[in-house]
Every structure is written in structure tokens, then in C-alpha cells.
N, C-alpha and C positions, 0 to 999 in steps of 0.2 A: 333177970336174964340179960337184959341189954347192958346193964352195968357190968356184969360178969364177963361178957364178951369184949368190952373195951378194955378191961383190966388185962384180959389174956393178950390183946394186941400190944398194949403197952409193955407188958412184961417181955414180950418177943423182941421188941425193938430195943429195949434196955439190955438184954442178955445176949442177943445175937448180933443186931446190926451196929449198935453203938459200942460194943465191946471191941476195944482196940481199933477204934475208927480210923485213927490217923494212919495206922499201918495199912489198913485195907484201902484207903484212898491212895495212898502212896504207891501201892502195888498196881492199882488200876491205872495210874498215870504212867507208870513204867511200862505196863503191857501196851498202852496206846502208842507211846513213843518207839517202843521196839517194833511194833506193827508198821508204823510209818517208815522206820529205818529199813526194815526188810523190804518193803514195797519199792522204796527208791533205789536200793542196792540192786534189786533184781531187774528193774526197768526204769532207769533214771531219765530225767528230762535232758535233752540235748539239742543242739542246733546244727544246721548244714547250710552252706551258701552254694547257690547256683548261679552260673554266669551264662550270658548271651541269649536269653529267652527272646525270641522274636515277638515284636509287638504288632498286633493287629489293630488297624484303624477302623472304627465302625462309625456308622451314620455318615458315610462319604457324600450322601446326597445333600447334606447341609452346605457343602462346598460347590458341588456341581449346580445346585439350584440357583446360585448366584453368578453362574457362567464363569466360574473360575476353576483352577486346579491347584493342587498342593504338592509341595515337595518336602519330605521329612529333612529337617536340618539336625535334629538331635533327638535320641530316644528311640531309634528304630529297634534296638535291643535293650534288655533291661537286666541287671544283676540284683539278687535278692537273697534274703536269708529266711530259713524257716526253723521254728522251734516247737518241739513236742516230744513225746515219749520216744525213747531209742528204738523201740520195737516198731514203731510207725515210721519215723524218719529214715532209717536205714533202708526201707524198701521203695523210697521215693526216687525218681529220676526226673530229669528236666522235661521229658514227655508228659509227666503227670501234671504239668502246670500250663496255663495259658495266660496271656497278657493282652489287655485291650486298651485303647484310647478313644474316647468318644469325641468326634470332630464337631459335634453339635454343641459341645461345651467349651469351645476355644475361648481363651481369655483376650483381652485387648492386644497382647503381645504374641498372639497365636500359639499358646501353649495349653495343654490339657493333661490332667492327671492320668497316669498309667496304673491300671488296676490289674493286680496279679491274683489269680485264684488257683487252687489246686482242685483237679477234677477227680481225684481219687479218694481222698478222705477230708473230714471237716475238722476234726479236733487238733488243729495246729495253728500256730501263729506265723503270719507272713509279713515280713518287714522289706519293703523295696525302697526305703530311704526316700519316700516322697519324690521319686523321680517322675519326671514329665516328658511328654512327647511335644517337641517344638517343630513347627512347620513354617514355611513361606508360601504365600499365595501369589498366583499371577493369572492374567486373562488367558482364556482359551483361544487357541489359534487352529486353523485347519489348512491343509494343503493337499492338492491332488498330484500323485506321482505315478509314473509308469513302472511296473514290475518287471525287472530283468532277471535272467537266469545265469547262474554260475554252476559249473559242473565240478564234481568232486570225484577223483578216481579215474581209471581208464577202462574203456570198453574192451571187449575181447579182441584179440588179433584179427585183423581183416575186417574190422567194423569201425564206424565213426558215428558221432552224434550228428544227426542231421538237423531237424527242425524241432521247435518247441511250440507248444500251445498252451498259453497261460490264461486262466479264467479265475477271476477277472485280471486283465492286464493292466487296468487303471484303477487305483484305489484312492480313497481319501484318508488322510491321517490327521487325528486330532490329538492335541496335547498342549502343554504350556508354550507360550509364544517363543521363549528362549530355547526350548528344546526342538520345536518345529524349525526354527531358523538353522539349526545344526544339521539338518538332514540334507544330504547331497544325493543319495540314491536309496532305492528300496530293492532288495534282491531275495531271491530264494535259491538255496543251494541244493542241487540234485545230485545224489549219488549214482553214478553210472558205472561203478566198478563191475567188470565182467559182463556187461550187458550185450545181448545178441539179438534182441527183438524190441519192438515198441513196448512202452509201459507207461502207466500213469501213477502219480503220487499226489498226495495232499501234504503241503509243506508250509510251515510258519514263516511269514515274511519278516525280514530283518532290516532295520534302517541303518545306514552307514553315513559317516561324515565325509568331507572332502578328501581326507587322507586315507579313506578306506577302513577307518576304525568302527567297529560295531557299536552301535549306541543301545543304551539300556531300554529294552522293550516295555519295561513296566511304566515308563513315561508316556506311552503312546497307546491310542486305540485306533484300530483299522476298521474302515467302513466300505462296503460296496453299496453306493446309494444311501438308503436309510438303514440298511442292514449291518449289524456288527459282524465282523468276520474275524476268525482266529487263524485260518489257513487259506492257502491258495491252491487250486487244482493246477498241475503241470502235466502235460502229456509230451513224451519224448519220442521222437522217431529215430531209430537206429538203422543205418544204411550199411551195405556192403561197400568195400573199396577196390579200386583197380588202379594200377600204374600204367601211365601212358608215355610213349616216347614223345619228345617235342620235335616238331617239324617247322623249320622256318621257310616262309614263301616270300622272296623278295621281288617287288614290282615297282614300276615307275621309272622316270628319267631323272637322273641327277642334274644339278646345276650346270649351266654352261661352263665348259672347260674342265669337267670331271667326268669320269667314266667308271662304271661298276665292273669289278674285275672277278665276279663270281666268289668272292672271298668274304666270309663272315664268321663270327663266333658268338656264342650265346651260352647262358646258364640260367637256370638248371637244365639239363638235358632230358630229365624225366620229371613228371609230376604225378601225385597220387590224388584221385578224385573219388567221390562216393555218390551213391545213388541206388535205385532199385536194381535188382538183377536184370529186369527187362531193359532199362535204360542203358545200363553199363554194357550190355551185349551189342549195342548199336554203335559203340565208339571204341576205336582201337589206337588212335593217335590224337595228338593236340597240335593243330596247325596255328602258327603265328603269322599273320600278314604284316609285312613290313613294306611301307610305301616310301620309296627313297626320292620321289619327285621334288626337285629343287634342293636337294641335300648337297652338302659340300664334303670336304675331306673328312674321313673317319666318322662317319654318322653313327651316333649312339642314341638308343631309345629304350625306355622300360615299358613293357606292354602289360596292362592289367590282365592277369589270367581269367578272372571271374567274368570279364566282359565278353569273352569268346567262347564260354563254355555252353554247351546245349542246355535247353530247358531241362530242369529236373536233375542236373548234374552239379555237384557242389565241390568246391576245392577243399582237400583235406591237407595237402602240403602246407608247411609253414611259409614257404615262399609265396608271396602274393603277385609278384611280377616276374616276367622273362626279361632278362637284360640282354640285349642284342647290340653288337658292334659290327657295322658293315663297312668294309674297306672301300673307299671311293678315292681313286687316284687322279691326279691332274692328267689331262689329255697330253700325249706325246704324238707328234706327226712325223712320219717317215716316208720318204719317196724312194722307190727302188727302180733302177733301170734294169729292164729285163731284156736280155739279148734274145734275138730270134732263134738262135741256136738252143736256148733254154725252154722254148715252146714246144711241147710235144704234140705231134699229129696223131690223132685217134680215129679209129673207125674208117680208114680210107678203103674204099671198095677195091676188091681184087682186081688186078689189070690196070689200075690207075696210079698215076704219079702226081704229086702236089709239090709246088714250090711257092715260097714266099715272093711277093712282088712288092717292089717300092724300096723305101729307105731301109738300109739294113742296120741302122743304129739301134733298133729295138723300140720298146714301148716302156712307158712310166706307170708304175703302180703306186698310187697313193694310199697310205694306211694311217689310221688314227686309233689310239688306245693307250693302255698303260705301257710304260716302258718294258715291262716283262712281255706284254702282248706283241708289240710290234718291233722291238729292238733287235730281236735275233733273226728276222727274216733277211734273206738274200735272194738274188736272182735264181740261184740254183735250187733253193729249197721250199719256194712258194708253191711249187707243183703247177706251173702254168701249162695249159693245154688248149687245144681247139678240137671240137667235135666235128668230123667230116662225114658222119653217117648220112646227113641229108644234103651234102654238097654234090652238085652236078657238074658236068665237064665244062671247062672254061674258067673265066675269071669270076671269083666270088669273094664277097667279105664275110668273115667268120668271127664271131665274138670269142674273146679270150677268157677262159675260166681258170680258177686257183683252187686246186684240190686241197691245199694245207692252210687256207686262209679262211676265217670266218667272215661271212658277208658283211657282218655289222662293224668290221674293222676297215672295210674298204671305203675310201673317200672319193676315189677318182671315178669319172663316168665310165660307163661300159666302153671298153676298148676294143676295136675290131682290127683284124689284120687282112690284107688282100692275099689271096691264094689263087694260084692258076692250077687247075687240075686237067690233066691230060690222059686220054685213053691210049695206054701203051700199045694195045692190040692193034689199033688202027693208025698208029704213027710210026714213022721210020726211025724216029729218034725222040729223045726227051731230056729233061733235066733231072740231074740227081736230086731227090727230094731232100737230102741232107745238106745241100748247099743252098745259101740264099740266092735269090734272083738277082741278076746284075743291075 
């Protein structure tokens, strides 16, 4: 039985498998090749290049632990090529990849390999051309700076930005020594566009160099004490505004030989201030005190507006000063001979007559002031008069007054004239008051 079975198998091999073996083997090979061709034509292997993938540095503590910082010199981005099935490659984008560089594995020339991986599929090849991240190291430095505020935009009409409250207003900045030395100021920019009321914002601080150029914040770390901070709290006070007329108040005595002629000019004539409604309601003008004590001809001065504003009121106008020019002229002296005929007698009691007694050449009025102030006076227009309302009968001395001349222009001593007063009702005769005494 066993022998019979083996014979059957042998006969099967000879008659079925080995019959035309070469042709059968060739057919099988052709079938395999055809299958491979069909597979590769339907989904061929292809490649694609990606550019500008950001490289993330990892294990940064390896640098900070030796009290140093790094700056990337080369390799902050990487270009690479991927190879794989077309059905896979065509669906990949730059966002499907990530690149890292391990700072704990820096070479003696401060370089480390860049490792690119695909976060979406595994069965592809990635070729980054052995690109490396190259850095330079420097010592860490720190600096304490005050935070200042810049505003962006304009508040609503009739309002202005008053005060700022910055917390913290002093911060410590850490970074590479060369980067720290570039800092001239640290600012926060607050957008006040259309603001009508107080508000608060949290704002990222920015470092600037001496030319006002913004510095790359990635090189700096900000601290408040021992606490790392990423933003600053800024409170902004918004005030109402009010326009005030400027009033100049001149006082004092100018230098000897000069006189103030009540003439001055100034600019601006109005200013705009801001504050709370309560404080603004208590102010309706801005007075500028000008002291001309010891001043000479054409005295000019700039008055700082803010120094004379009430508490709680802030200057909004662009002009910081009031410019004042006071006209001080050289003193001019003038002596006027006043005839007795030009001295008017006033308030003589009814029934009385009065006549001047003595020298009929008149009196002298001494004046001192500007040419315009004293140059036009004459005996006829000074308005000389005597008041006889308190004069009794007989001979009396009465002071002369000048209706049209200011007292501060008169330099002569008080002048009196002798007058004889007669009661005409008790006298048989008298002298005409219009004629001077002999």
C-alpha cells in the first residue's frame, strides 16, 4: 500500500507539475513582474521638498544651568526632502513636521544636529541634509528699568489722558550681556482710541534702544522680584477738558529810569486743561502773574503753565509756556506852567466871592512817565482845579488838584494857592473872581 501511494505521487509530479515546467515557471515570473508594475504605476514612490520649518531648541536648561544664554547663529529653520508613496506624500504639509535641536548635545563649536520628524505618518524617508543648529553663548546680565507708558490713538472729543498707574513700574530684565547693553527704555503701549472713562489693561512690555527701535523680546526675560512676568497692568485715567482764557497780571516796580505803560502782549490767549468735572467747575480763567521789579526796557518772560495750575488740573494744550512781552519805556520828565486863569474854582458857597492872592505867574506841575503819557499835557488840558467846599471867609491856602492826570505821573510836591474869600452879602464891594488878585 505504501509503495502504491508513493508511485501515485511520483506519477502526479511527472505528468502534471514537470510537464512543460519551463513554460510554467516563466508564466509565474511574468505574473509577478506584472503585479509589481501595476502596483508601482498605480501608487509610485515620489519625493517632495519642504522649506523653512522652524527649529525648536530643546533642553535649554543645559545652557542656563551654567549661567549663560544662547543666540542662534545658523539653523533656526531647516529645509528637507521626504520620499514615499505618492498617495502619502501628496497629503503632507509643512505643519505635519517638527524639527528639534538638543542643546545638551552641543559640540565644541556650539553646534548640534537638527532632527526632523513627521507627526502624521511613519512610512516615509526624511532627508534634512545633515543640517545643524549653530549657536553662540554669552554670560547672563540683568538690569532694573522703569516702565513708561506710550499711548496709541486719540481719546473721544472733549476728553484727554490724565494719569497712569503702572504695576509693577520697576522691573528686572535678564538676557545676554550684549543684548542688555542695547536697552535704553522699556515701554508699554496703551490704545486709548475713543476712550471716555477710566480703564485697565494688561500689556506686554517692550524694550527699545536709544534710537527708539524695538528690540527682539525673545532675547529678554522680565521679572518682578523673583517672579517671572509676561505683562504689565496699566490703569489709565480719562479726564474731561475745558478751555480757559489767559489773564495777565502785571505787578512790581521796574528799574530806575523806566516806567510801565500798561502795555503788554502775550500768547497763547487761551489754554486747554483737563481734570474731573468737580475740579473743572471751580476754575474759569488762568491768571499769569508777571513781576516786573527791576526790569528794563521791553521785558520778556516765559511762564511755565503747569506751575500755576490748581491741584488736580492738568495741562492739555501743546503749549507749555505763556510768552509775555511787557512794554517798559524810559522815563520822560515834563514841567508845565499852569496859569492861575486855568485853575477852576469849584464848590464856592453861594453869596461868596473868591480871588487868588499873590504872584499871578501861576504854578509849576512836574510830570514823569512815558512820552505818550506826559508829552501831550498843557496848562489848558490837565484839568487843574481847587475845591472850596470847606473854605471859610477870609484868606486861605487851598491845594490844587488835576482831574485829567493820574497821581502816579505827578512828581511835583502838593501845590497850594492862596485864595481870599469874601461874603458879598456883608460887603459893599468885592473883587471879580475871574480876575487875579493884584
